[in-house]
DSSP file (Angstrom, degrees, kcal/mol; ACC not computed):
  #  RESIDUE AA STRUCTURE BP1 BP2  ACC     N-H-->O    O-->H-N    N-H-->O    O-->H-N    TCO  KAPPA ALPHA  PHI   PSI    X-CA   Y-CA   Z-CA
    1    1 A S              0   0    0      0, 0.0    25,-0.1     0, 0.0    22,-0.1   0.000 360.0 360.0 360.0 143.9  213.3  124.3  132.5
    2    2 A L    >   +     0   0    0     23,-0.5     3,-1.4     2,-0.0     4,-0.1   0.205 360.0 137.3-102.5  13.1  213.1  123.3  136.1
    3    3 A E  T 3   +     0   0    0      1,-0.2    25,-0.1     2,-0.1    26,-0.0  -0.296  56.8  46.8 -58.8 145.0  216.8  122.3  136.0
    4    4 A G  T 3  S+     0   0    0     24,-0.0     3,-0.3     0, 0.0    -1,-0.2   0.244  91.6  84.4 102.3 -10.6  218.6  123.4  139.1
    5    5 A L    X   +     0   0    0     -3,-1.4     3,-2.0     1,-0.2    26,-0.2   0.297  52.3 109.3-102.3   7.9  215.9  122.2  141.5
    6    6 A E  T 3  S+     0   0    0      1,-0.3    -1,-0.2    24,-0.1    -3,-0.1   0.765  71.6  60.1 -59.0 -27.5  217.2  118.6  141.7
    7    7 A A  T 3  S+     0   0    0     -3,-0.3     2,-0.3    23,-0.0    -1,-0.3   0.632  79.1 105.5 -77.2 -12.4  218.3  119.0  145.3
    8    8 A M    <   +     0   0    0     -3,-2.0    23,-0.1    20,-0.3     3,-0.1  -0.536  42.4 174.6 -69.8 127.4  214.8  119.8  146.4
    9    9 A T        +     0   0    0     -2,-0.3    24,-2.5     1,-0.2     2,-0.3   0.582  58.6  29.9-111.2 -14.2  213.4  116.8  148.3
   10   10 A A        -     0   0    0     22,-0.2     2,-0.4    26,-0.0    -1,-0.2  -0.986  57.4-148.3-146.4 154.2  210.1  118.1  149.6
   11   11 A I        -     0   0    0     -2,-0.3    27,-0.1    24,-0.3     4,-0.1  -0.993  12.4-148.7-122.6 129.4  207.3  120.5  148.7
   12   12 A G  S    S-     0   0    0     -2,-0.4    -1,-0.1     2,-0.1    24,-0.0   0.727  79.3 -17.2 -73.1 -22.5  205.4  122.2  151.5
   13   13 A Q  S    S-     0   0    0      1,-0.3    25,-2.9    24,-0.1     2,-0.2   0.109 109.5  -8.6-143.7 -99.2  202.1  122.5  149.7
   14   14 A S        -     0   0    0     23,-0.2     2,-0.6    24,-0.2    -1,-0.3  -0.711  44.0-130.0-114.7 160.3  201.4  122.3  145.9
   15   15 A I  E     +a   40   0A   0     24,-2.6    26,-3.1    -2,-0.2     2,-0.5  -0.969  35.5 176.8-103.1 116.7  203.2  122.1  142.6
   16   16 A F  E     +a   41   0A   0     -2,-0.6     2,-0.6    24,-0.2    26,-0.2  -0.943  10.2 172.6-129.1 108.4  201.6  124.9  140.5
   17   17 A L  E     +a   42   0A   0     24,-3.0    26,-2.8    -2,-0.5     2,-0.4  -0.955  13.2 172.2-118.0 111.0  203.0  125.5  137.0
   18   18 A N  E     +a   43   0A   0     -2,-0.6    26,-0.2     1,-0.2    -2,-0.0  -0.963  57.0   1.7-127.9 136.7  200.9  128.0  135.1
   19   19 A S  S    S+     0   0    0     24,-1.2    -1,-0.2    -2,-0.4    25,-0.2   0.958  75.9 142.3  54.7  59.0  201.5  129.7  131.7
   20   20 A V    >   +     0   0    0     24,-1.2     3,-1.8    23,-0.7    27,-0.3  -0.602  14.4 165.5-123.5  67.5  204.8  128.0  131.0
   21   21 A P  T 3  S+     0   0    0      0, 0.0    26,-0.4     0, 0.0    -1,-0.1   0.711  74.7  50.2 -63.4 -21.4  204.5  127.4  127.2
   22   22 A A  T 3  S+     0   0    0     -3,-0.1     2,-0.3    24,-0.1    23,-0.1   0.496  79.0 119.5 -93.9  -3.8  208.2  126.7  126.8
   23   23 A L    <   +     0   0    0     -3,-1.8    24,-0.4     1,-0.2     3,-0.1  -0.471  29.1 167.7 -67.2 121.9  208.4  124.1  129.6
   24   24 A K        +     0   0    0     -2,-0.3    25,-0.8     1,-0.3    26,-0.3   0.593  59.9  23.5-107.8 -16.7  209.5  120.8  128.1
   25   25 A S        -     0   0    0     23,-0.1   -23,-0.5    24,-0.1    -1,-0.3  -1.000  40.1-163.8-153.9 146.1  210.4  118.8  131.2
   26   26 A V    >   +     0   0    0     26,-0.6     3,-2.3    -2,-0.3    -1,-0.1   0.118  61.9 116.1-109.4  17.0  209.6  118.5  134.9
   27   27 A S  G >   +     0   0    0      1,-0.3     3,-1.8     2,-0.2    -1,-0.1   0.699  58.6  76.2 -62.8 -18.5  212.7  116.3  135.5
   28   28 A G  G 3  S+     0   0    0      1,-0.3     3,-0.3    -3,-0.2    -1,-0.3   0.646  90.0  58.8 -64.6 -13.3  214.2  119.0  137.7
   29   29 A L  G X   +     0   0    0     -3,-2.3     3,-2.0     1,-0.2    -1,-0.3   0.236  69.2 113.0 -96.5  12.0  211.8  117.9  140.4
   30   30 A R  T <   +     0   0    0     -3,-1.8    -1,-0.2     1,-0.3    -2,-0.1   0.669  69.1  61.9 -63.0 -16.2  213.1  114.3  140.4
   31   31 A G  T 3  S+     0   0    0     -3,-0.3     2,-0.3   -26,-0.2    -1,-0.3   0.649  77.1 105.3 -82.1 -14.7  214.4  114.8  144.0
   32   32 A V    <   +     0   0    0     -3,-2.0     2,-0.3    21,-0.3    24,-0.3  -0.508  51.4 176.2 -70.0 127.1  211.0  115.4  145.4
   33   33 A A        +     0   0    0    -24,-2.5    24,-0.2    -2,-0.3     2,-0.2  -0.969  31.6  15.9-136.9 149.8  209.9  112.3  147.3
   34   34 A G  E    S-d   57   0B   0     22,-2.5    24,-1.9    -2,-0.3    25,-0.7  -0.540  99.7  -5.9  93.8-158.0  206.9  111.3  149.5
   35   35 A A  E     -d   59   0B   0     23,-0.2   -24,-0.3    22,-0.2    25,-0.2  -0.498  51.7-144.5 -79.5 140.2  203.5  112.9  149.8
   36   36 A L  E     -d   60   0B   0     23,-2.8    25,-2.4    -2,-0.2   -24,-0.1  -0.924  11.6-155.8 -98.3 110.3  202.6  116.2  148.2
   37   37 A P  S    S+     0   0    0      0, 0.0    25,-0.8     0, 0.0   -23,-0.2   0.844  75.2  31.9 -61.1 -34.4  200.3  117.9  150.8
   38   38 A G  S    S-     0   0    0    -25,-2.9    23,-1.5    23,-0.3    25,-0.2   0.018 101.6 -62.8-101.7-149.7  198.6  120.0  148.1
   39   39 A S        -     0   0    0     23,-0.2   -24,-2.6    21,-0.2     2,-0.6  -0.448  28.7-125.8 -99.7 168.5  197.8  119.6  144.5
   40   40 A L  E     +ab  15  69A   0     28,-3.1    30,-3.0    21,-0.2     2,-0.5  -0.974  37.0 174.5-110.2 113.8  199.7  119.0  141.3
   41   41 A S  E     +ab  16  70A   0    -26,-3.1   -24,-3.0    -2,-0.6     2,-0.4  -0.976  10.9 171.3-129.4 120.2  198.5  121.7  138.8
   42   42 A I  E     +ab  17  71A   0     28,-2.8    30,-2.4    -2,-0.5     2,-0.4  -0.981  11.5 171.0-129.6 119.2  200.0  122.2  135.4
   43   43 A C  E     +ab  18  72A   0    -26,-2.8   -24,-1.2    -2,-0.4   -23,-0.7  -0.971  57.3   6.2-132.1 142.2  198.3  124.6  133.0
   44   44 A N  S    S+     0   0    0     28,-2.0   -24,-1.2    -2,-0.4     2,-0.4   0.935  74.3 141.2  55.5  53.7  199.2  126.1  129.6
   45   45 A A    >   +     0   0    0     28,-1.3     3,-1.3    27,-0.4    31,-0.4  -0.706  21.1 173.9-122.7  75.2  202.4  124.0  129.2
   46   46 A D  T 3  S+     0   0    0     -2,-0.4    30,-0.3     1,-0.3    -1,-0.1   0.652  73.5  45.0 -64.0 -20.8  202.1  123.3  125.4
   47   47 A Q  T 3  S+     0   0    0    -26,-0.4     2,-0.5   -24,-0.4    -1,-0.3   0.476  79.3 114.1-104.3  -3.0  205.5  121.6  125.0
   48   48 A L    <   +     0   0    0     -3,-1.3    28,-0.2     1,-0.2   -24,-0.1  -0.581  35.9 175.3 -74.1 116.7  205.4  119.3  128.1
   49   49 A A        +     0   0    0    -25,-0.8    29,-3.2    -2,-0.5    30,-1.2   0.691  59.2   8.7 -97.9 -21.5  205.3  115.7  126.8
   50   50 A S  B     -e   79   0C   0    -26,-0.3   -24,-0.3    27,-0.2    30,-0.2  -0.958  56.9-127.2-152.1 168.5  205.6  113.7  130.0
   51   51 A L    >   +     0   0    0     28,-0.6     3,-1.7    -2,-0.3    29,-0.1   0.064  54.9 148.3-105.0  21.2  205.6  113.9  133.8
   52   52 A D  T 3   +     0   0    0      1,-0.3   -26,-0.6     2,-0.1    -2,-0.1  -0.369  58.0  48.0 -58.7 131.2  208.9  112.1  134.0
   53   53 A G  T 3  S+     0   0    0     29,-0.1     3,-0.3   -24,-0.1   -21,-0.3   0.186  89.8  83.4 117.1 -12.5  210.7  113.4  137.1
   54   54 A L    X   +     0   0    0     -3,-1.7     3,-1.8     1,-0.2    31,-0.2   0.219  52.2 111.9-103.4  13.5  207.7  113.1  139.4
   55   55 A E  T 3   +     0   0    0      1,-0.3    -1,-0.2    29,-0.1   -25,-0.1   0.702  67.4  65.5 -62.5 -20.3  208.2  109.4  140.2
   56   56 A G  T 3  S+     0   0    0     -3,-0.3   -22,-2.5   -24,-0.3     2,-0.4   0.633  77.2 100.4 -77.4 -12.9  209.2  110.2  143.8
   57   57 A I  E <   +d   34   0B   0     -3,-1.8    28,-0.3    25,-0.3   -22,-0.2  -0.615  43.4 174.2 -78.3 126.9  205.7  111.5  144.7
   58   58 A T  E     +     0   0B   0    -24,-1.9    29,-2.6    -2,-0.4     2,-0.3   0.603  63.5  15.5-109.2 -16.9  203.7  108.8  146.5
   59   59 A A  E     -d   35   0B   0    -25,-0.7   -23,-2.8    27,-0.2     2,-0.4  -0.984  61.5-150.2-155.0 153.3  200.5  110.7  147.4
   60   60 A I  E     -d   36   0B   0     -2,-0.3   -21,-0.2    29,-0.2     9,-0.1  -0.996   7.1-162.3-133.3 130.6  198.8  113.9  146.4
   61   61 A G        -     0   0    0    -25,-2.4     2,-0.3   -23,-1.5   -23,-0.3   0.295  28.1-101.4 -82.5-144.9  196.5  116.2  148.5
   62   62 A R        -     0   0    0    -25,-0.8     6,-0.2   -23,-0.1   -23,-0.2  -0.955  17.6-123.1-143.8 163.2  194.2  118.8  147.1
   63   63 A D    >   -     0   0    0      4,-2.2     3,-1.7    -2,-0.3   -23,-0.0  -0.323  46.8 -86.5 -95.4-176.1  193.9  122.5  146.6
   64   64 A T  T 3  S+     0   0    0      1,-0.3    -1,-0.0     2,-0.1   -26,-0.0   0.686 128.2  55.7 -68.5 -16.9  191.2  124.9  147.9
   65   65 A K  T 3  S-     0   0    0      2,-0.1    -1,-0.3     0, 0.0     0, 0.0   0.457 121.2-106.2 -91.5  -2.0  189.1  124.1  144.8
   66   66 A G  S <  S+     0   0    0     -3,-1.7    27,-2.9     1,-0.3     2,-0.3   0.520  73.5 139.5  91.8   5.5  189.2  120.4  145.5
   67   67 A H  E     + c   0  93A   0     25,-0.2    -4,-2.2     1,-0.2    -1,-0.3  -0.668  25.0 173.1 -85.7 136.5  191.6  119.4  142.7
   68   68 A C  E    S+     0   0A   0     25,-2.7   -28,-3.1     1,-0.4     2,-0.5   0.792  81.1  18.0 -98.8 -55.2  194.3  116.9  143.4
   69   69 A I  E    S+bc  40  94A   0     24,-1.7    26,-3.2   -30,-0.2     2,-0.5  -0.985  71.8 177.1-120.8 120.8  195.7  116.5  139.9
   70   70 A Y  E     +bc  41  95A   0    -30,-3.0   -28,-2.8    -2,-0.5     2,-0.5  -0.946   3.8 171.3-130.1 108.7  194.8  119.3  137.4
   71   71 A L  E     +bc  42  96A   0     24,-3.0    26,-2.4    -2,-0.5     2,-0.4  -0.965  11.0 167.3-121.1 113.3  196.3  119.2  133.9
   72   72 A Y  E     +bc  43  97A   0    -30,-2.4   -28,-2.0    -2,-0.5   -27,-0.4  -0.990  59.3   1.6-134.5 133.9  194.9  121.8  131.6
   73   73 A A  S    S+     0   0    0     24,-1.8   -28,-1.3    -2,-0.4     2,-0.3   0.951  75.7 140.6  56.0  54.5  196.1  122.9  128.1
   74   74 A V    >   +     0   0    0     24,-1.2     3,-2.0    23,-0.5    27,-0.3  -0.598  19.2 168.1-119.0  65.5  198.9  120.4  128.0
   75   75 A S  T 3  S+     0   0    0      1,-0.3    26,-0.8    -2,-0.3    -1,-0.1   0.684  71.1  48.0 -62.6 -23.4  198.5  119.6  124.3
   76   76 A A  T 3  S+     0   0    0    -31,-0.4    -1,-0.3   -30,-0.3     2,-0.3   0.504  78.6 124.9 -93.2  -4.7  201.8  117.8  123.9
   77   77 A L    <   +     0   0    0     -3,-2.0    24,-0.2     1,-0.2   -28,-0.2  -0.384  24.8 164.9 -63.4 119.1  201.4  115.6  127.0
   78   78 A E        +     0   0    0    -29,-3.2    25,-0.6    -2,-0.3     2,-0.3   0.598  59.3  30.7-106.7 -18.3  201.7  112.0  125.9
   79   79 A S  B     -e   50   0C   0    -30,-1.2   -28,-0.6    23,-0.1    -1,-0.2  -0.998  36.5-175.8-150.4 139.9  202.3  110.2  129.3
   80   80 A V    >   +     0   0    0     26,-0.6     3,-2.2    -2,-0.3   -30,-0.1   0.106  57.5 116.7-111.6  16.7  201.4  110.6  132.9
   81   81 A S  G >   +     0   0    0      1,-0.3     3,-1.6     2,-0.2    -1,-0.1   0.651  56.2  79.4 -64.6 -14.0  203.5  107.6  133.9
   82   82 A G  G 3  S+     0   0    0      1,-0.3     3,-0.3    -3,-0.1    -1,-0.3   0.661  87.9  59.2 -64.2 -14.1  205.7  109.9  136.0
   83   83 A L  G X   +     0   0    0     -3,-2.2     3,-1.9     1,-0.2    -1,-0.3   0.099  69.4 122.0 -97.5  21.3  203.0  109.6  138.6
   84   84 A C  T <   +     0   0    0     -3,-1.6    -1,-0.2     1,-0.3    26,-0.1   0.662  69.9  52.6 -62.4 -18.5  203.4  105.8  138.7
   85   85 A N  T 3  S+     0   0    0     -3,-0.3     2,-0.5   -28,-0.3    -1,-0.3   0.410  76.4 112.8-101.2   2.9  204.1  105.8  142.5
   86   86 A V    <   +     0   0    0     -3,-1.9     2,-0.3    21,-0.3    24,-0.3  -0.641  49.9 178.4 -72.1 124.6  201.1  107.8  143.5
   87   87 A A        +     0   0    0    -29,-2.6    24,-0.3    -2,-0.5   -27,-0.2  -0.936  28.3  19.7-134.3 152.8  199.0  105.2  145.5
   88   88 A G  E    S-f  111   0D   0     22,-2.4    24,-1.7    -2,-0.3    25,-0.7  -0.472  96.9 -19.5  92.3-162.9  195.8  105.2  147.4
   89   89 A A  E     -f  113   0D   0     23,-0.2   -29,-0.2    22,-0.2    25,-0.2  -0.583  51.1-136.8 -85.8 140.8  192.8  107.5  147.3
   90   90 A L  E     -f  114   0D   0     23,-3.0    25,-1.9    -2,-0.3   -29,-0.1  -0.849  13.0-145.0 -88.8 130.0  192.9  111.0  145.9
   91   91 A P  S    S+     0   0    0      0, 0.0    25,-0.3     0, 0.0     2,-0.2   0.479  78.0  13.4 -78.1   0.9  191.0  113.3  148.3
   92   92 A G  S    S-     0   0    0     23,-0.2    23,-0.9   -31,-0.2   -25,-0.2  -0.584 101.7 -34.9-147.5-150.3  189.7  115.4  145.5
   93   93 A S  E     -c   67   0A   0    -27,-2.9   -25,-2.7    -2,-0.2   -24,-1.7  -0.409  29.5-145.8 -89.4 157.1  189.3  115.5  141.7
   94   94 A L  E     -c   69   0A   0    -26,-0.2     2,-0.5   -27,-0.2   -24,-0.2  -0.988  29.0-177.5-113.1 114.5  191.5  114.3  138.8
   95   95 A F  E     +c   70   0A   0    -26,-3.2   -24,-3.0    -2,-0.5     2,-0.4  -0.966  12.7 167.1-125.0 121.0  191.0  116.8  136.0
   96   96 A I  E     +c   71   0A   0     -2,-0.5     2,-0.3   -26,-0.2   -24,-0.2  -0.984  10.1 159.6-133.7 122.4  192.6  116.5  132.6
   97   97 A E  E     +c   72   0A   0    -26,-2.4   -24,-1.8    -2,-0.4   -23,-0.5  -0.999  58.6  17.2-145.4 144.6  191.5  118.7  129.7
   98   98 A H  S    S+     0   0    0     -2,-0.3   -24,-1.2   -26,-0.2     2,-0.3   0.941  73.9 136.8  59.3  51.2  193.0  119.8  126.4
   99   99 A A    >   +     0   0    0    -26,-0.2     3,-1.6    -3,-0.1   -24,-0.2  -0.669  24.1 172.2-120.5  70.8  195.6  117.0  126.4
  100  100 A D  T 3  S+     0   0    0     -2,-0.3   -24,-0.1     1,-0.3    -1,-0.1   0.723  72.1  46.7 -60.2 -28.5  195.3  116.0  122.8
  101  101 A Q  T 3  S+     0   0    0    -26,-0.8     2,-0.8   -27,-0.3    -1,-0.3   0.511  82.5 107.7 -93.6  -5.8  198.2  113.6  122.7
  102  102 A L    <   +     0   0    0     -3,-1.6   -24,-0.1     1,-0.2   -23,-0.1  -0.633  36.5 168.5 -79.8 109.9  197.4  111.7  125.9
  103  103 A A        +     0   0    0     -2,-0.8     2,-0.3   -25,-0.6    -1,-0.2   0.641  60.4  14.4 -98.1 -17.1  196.1  108.3  124.7
  104  104 A S        -     0   0    0    -26,-0.3   -24,-0.2     2,-0.1    -1,-0.1  -0.960  58.7-129.4-151.0 167.6  196.1  106.5  128.1
  105  105 A L    >   +     0   0    0     -2,-0.3     3,-2.1   -26,-0.1     4,-0.1  -0.006  49.9 154.8-107.1  26.0  196.2  107.0  131.8
  106  106 A D  T 3   +     0   0    0      1,-0.3   -26,-0.6     2,-0.1    -2,-0.1  -0.333  61.1  43.4 -55.5 131.0  199.0  104.4  132.3
  107  107 A G  T 3  S+     0   0    0    -23,-0.1   -21,-0.3   -26,-0.1     3,-0.3   0.151  93.5  82.1 113.9 -16.0  200.8  105.2  135.4
  108  108 A L    X   +     0   0    0     -3,-2.1     3,-1.8     1,-0.2    -2,-0.1   0.226  53.2 110.8-102.0  13.8  197.8  106.0  137.5
  109  109 A E  T 3   +     0   0    0      1,-0.3    -1,-0.2    -4,-0.1   -25,-0.1   0.736  68.5  64.5 -62.5 -23.1  197.0  102.4  138.4
  110  110 A G  T 3  S+     0   0    0     -3,-0.3   -22,-2.4   -24,-0.3     2,-0.5   0.621  77.2  99.4 -77.0 -11.9  198.0  102.9  142.0
  111  111 A I  E <   -f   88   0D   0     -3,-1.8   -22,-0.2   -24,-0.3     3,-0.1  -0.657  49.1-179.0 -78.7 122.2  195.1  105.3  142.6
  112  112 A T  E     +     0   0D   0    -24,-1.7     2,-0.3    -2,-0.5   -23,-0.2   0.667  61.5   6.0 -99.1 -19.2  192.3  103.4  144.2
  113  113 A A  E     -f   89   0D   0    -25,-0.7   -23,-3.0     0, 0.0     2,-0.4  -0.985  58.0-142.4-160.4 155.2  189.6  106.1  144.6
  114  114 A I  E     -f   90   0D   0     -2,-0.3   -21,-0.1   -25,-0.2   -25,-0.1  -0.993  65.8  -4.4-127.4 127.3  188.9  109.7  143.6
  115  115 A G              0   0    0    -25,-1.9   -23,-0.2   -23,-0.9   -25,-0.1  -0.040 360.0 360.0  83.3 171.9  187.1  112.2  145.8
  116  116 A N              0   0    0    -25,-0.3    -1,-0.2   -27,-0.0   -24,-0.1   0.434 360.0 360.0 -90.8 360.0  185.5  111.7  149.2
């Protein structure tokens, strides 16, 4: 759980959640608002069903590998609609793999371009 982080309003670089198999929610990040200078990377989070709580993020930068949004081994993820306020061009890649329950990319409509 990321509960207890609700008072955080900004992230200086990236959100990187790796090998968190028991993580069920990112709602503890609901206070984060504005642009995320780095990337959003969530890996090996088998119980995470949605990205609800990230609605305050309006833009996403990239990491040193060129990824902006990197979702890997998130087998229970059903929705990316928590990213509904991300708008404009992503300066790097959008990577989603091993997201067996994800049937649509609804919520990413504000993204106008991917990569340079």
